Steps between C-alpha positions, in 0.01 A plus 500: 500500500636848395447862571434708185513881511444751228562868525400737213676840548367807324479875526243616749152361436185691585358411834177389349671232293644307790201313656364383157852391399550298807172319449542434125871379554382253759218375300697450180773317679269278693314404183835447309657264762174307532478455139861391488424252784758660717390481870598766741429584880436853490531828312542869604500811279558856597580823312691834565509788259830346348453134528257219484602195709375149484601213723393140432581266798541118487495480115537152368833453318354283225165429338368159600532229217186337400376284222202622275295318239414699207225399258569524122300423190234221487644145427335518144671826423834398650573184290424391142347168398844340504573625856746765400495827704330791303630856493257578787666239720844608406425858567348427846806286592742781394294751696517292817872430463463119461564243229203404312566136609439610853137601431226266651125491480250611766136460511277791584126580503536629144696195368848370478785757467878479486681649792854570615668508841730791575693616788437871598659725774840463629619852413687696751360805675783709370410399128130568561558847667757592230226470242200625686627797706572737206152445358349566836683819546416614149136423547452710820245764429506870601276800445786649287816360349823653398763422239871600538833463332512339159278190578144464459434340839223688707464510875349732760835672544856436359636185641858498628578171669350146551612266771384140445652240730399143563688428821851620411466463122409775262222424264613635173253693271461839344207736514522788267849631522562363854681181597411316809765467764570525870586865540250721666489874568390677813372835628622786284657680797543252788619191294528554137705183430520291297494209738555134428235238631680175536191295579127547486494459883710814529273731293307651790814559717685665202208737442463596870873520599676610187238653293317672790174410337184399679351262247179407668222741463335371825821586689529844339152570611576402858813728495297790374209448752726435801734787420215743413303418827813557706567834347143617526487389866803713587324794350195429711273389208407187282539431137194518271573181315349484163509133379512586124785749550678260727484238223637751259787630733616147587548456121713812466781411729756207518649637823206675675588772751202692670558870556278747688469853358327814612310789345391841614213477740337783325407270212258308751249775411448305173244226501620162627419332173704747305808450726479125497449497118800719444724273712364169359457584134788720429761402763397129563513584873263434787332751724542495881216578744478551873322269748189723479493456121630842400759523215859584612754697316700192414520241212658162464693410183699203391848540359688223300821559678672586827615866448811612621341821641134453593447862566585601149290240339209587744525874407480403134173303537359780722582760231326290231186452717491871588482598139200259446340643814547857385329412176223339687454811719492720195229279350295505830514878529406544135199264519376663819498837317314344205213307636237281343323758279777531252587133511137406419504739205832359384350155481314597180843498331595161630408205297329208667478257211484630137136467399368521860611862540695673779561440872258796533234299320570208725474698810159648393389125439634407842313789657168368370585131568607564855182679567297214347683248711454695820133514451461117463303320773737205461786725600335711767367182681865403551629828625634548857453881469283741301617540145476860350404455128631853432841410646511187312441680170756765598770242555435366158526834345851573637612125502785549256594860576835409670627346173592843370654601841885562520542234767318215300681605186823410687373218716249319293444225760347757726205567273175504699708513830604846429141586400381399839784685678425817303119466552545490884749788486278711283174439705306287271395268780580153627251331259659628181863461644435137578335432161798644313754323717341157448367514150775277352445229752528203478789543264566113490419167663718575802381865576203585707166627386413858606428525865243776465162515300629816337797320357311191409230683291762708318707193421186310380412793270839535368555136421141470350552816277818358361363146438184640340689730273767253400243215430306740293792579282586126465816521724433160660796298663606210283756253630770659700445857352307737721652835442232692687508255805123418455549161679627671807206755482248223489661322783514828697133547459423141602717531815344833598143352466597191701692665783289820532164311471338734248203343332545659146398338182825472297309515165312832617831638606656446161192620332502819702864561422440445135197737501712792638731508194428779252334460163718499206747218606554253220434168694591169348219320668144613580382549863347153555786310333751702721318414814480134396870482448570686819280263695669198354839644571420602857356144569822361393705720734264430794546136442872539482492693821303233691732221365808691594361517860479124511151432376411168348456530125170322495357679789605845369334418150184383683474824714571719208274304282219634717590850441797740550345836446474553884861426572468506886206253484697278255783496747268412799325226291832353430595496859174329594551243218850428620375455851219268387742300280686392819185321638446125449170535307616772259585255215148351514328839507716628210431194292126528545487868421726449210248246366230754537707764308584261228142397438377850486787605278343282219149630554346671198290816520468758771602404856220519762523455876110479564356155512141388503409296823205338324744328265699341775432124486786316680567527872871594437407804287232607763767472769744716292236770436436512863870522588538771243223708647652471842857580379405803296417750769808387712724530191378845414548617864861372515569638138392834594738490805794363300511198731640273234645237733160428653352482152740233425366289775164514336644262248529230778133547578357487136756250337319183633177610362648582164676154496161330575345711219756362256453143633117493499412737219549486106605860451487480122151355473349445158199721608641851411280675780633261771851530368499878502342520843775275644768710320346808655537347848868434429529858372355641801764328694786600283377856460589548872790266556655593171549852631758346733710304241498348161502147618532370138865624523567262779665173376392272777 
């Protein structure tokens, strides 16, 4: 068993390349070794800005040798009438590397065929790796590739060295213009090298001790967090760790050294969000806050070396951040002097989406749509506090005003957030401020929905307006292409309705959004066709949401098959269905109601849920009619109260009666009058229970 190590040395790779590169390299090597039938005990992959490192531990020295039987042509095709081998037999033998005289016959289900025994495997790990490693390296994918020198080989960044050792032996190969060897290079300042690696077992020690490189990304993270927390603690604060930024920073340094810097406390007059964004976005640094949650005039950055004079380096970082904060203070003061009135007017000169007009047009639509939403009973019934319709409309009118502010022009990630800050500062009220600050939530599956009704309604309106306009123009997502983030918008609407509990008809929401567009737009689809396409698209997104949350596919399809227009109710029905499915009798209930649904699906003519008692002949159908009358009022009472779990228990009560009906009554009687009356009985049952779920979707 051997230890194989591969190091690909390059110029600095972007931080965002590292994690996907580690994953792909591990997957490709695992697949390649498994295909080559070379066993191994373990594998480890890590990457720094200048190197990608792979260890394979306990690698088999040789492929196992085994005998295989390969089938060739049929016996009839392999030999002529005199028993001489045909060209087909000769070609088969040649392809298997055996003499034609070594061929033998083998019986199969399709007849008698000639076959050959051959020995496979037995190649050394070194020979296998020599052939496969170059192709694996060349096949690695990157968002962007570069070519350098005179060769045509492309990689993420120019490649400078390759270490490839199997134990103490170099695996010889060439990738582009680089020959493999045993010489590695270290940190550009602390250990530039080159250094020789005598054995694969020595690789980590050479990197750590001579190259002064911390190869493991997990270890680099630990160094950054431990060092940063220690520095912040000495300053009387704590680091505002940002996971995304931390992941980026650990990919920017091979020798991470945390450094605490300071800035003028006068800058603390700027909004907290502006200060943190300046630090994180421009300086890749973290903010520091006190125990009581107030931002402190310090920042934590991470160097890629141990400086000879920390004070000089610290001043350099502080000088750069000060310039950024000076810009931010200028934008802040300029914006405060301007205000919402000129920004709102300026939106008429900012294009929203070609045929759909300007951002000013969008805000006028949002003004009307927010007012419409705020007046819905399905919204107002879920409110924890009174909702002023006038304020909702006002929030829609100024929703996008901060897009033309100086601050958002510089820090685009603060759109909406700055609108909320400016609204509070300029006395527009807490309702409008909350709405503006939260209008873009949720921004993805891992971000929260708006915490206020103000933000939730503006977010719904904004997303519905975009969806309605894009679908009307025919800009519908296909495959992976979704340039207007319509999938995210639909998921955002679904999450808000589920988590805020609003009882809104999704179709009515899209219809209202579409109706507020001005005349004269050249739509690709008519109103009804647009709404149908939107409804189908939204149903698919809602299904995807439930499935990603762990829902069973059949149960999700059954719940949504009964309707998805009221998203909150669909979620509650699914939850009740999932709870019921865990009970012992669920399969029997589902099977019975699926039988009812299947029978009625084949019925011709208009459905009817009114039966004639005078036509009831059999005892079983009379008992079913009696059970339906007893269930109806209870069902309606529970349905009105959204008590879906209790409605599910009604299946337990009525199912034995339905089973007895199927056992004792010929539903599809020859007498049309009797047949229709019995079908009406079943339809009366399904008209209610079918509101819970589409039982025909359950494959039980």
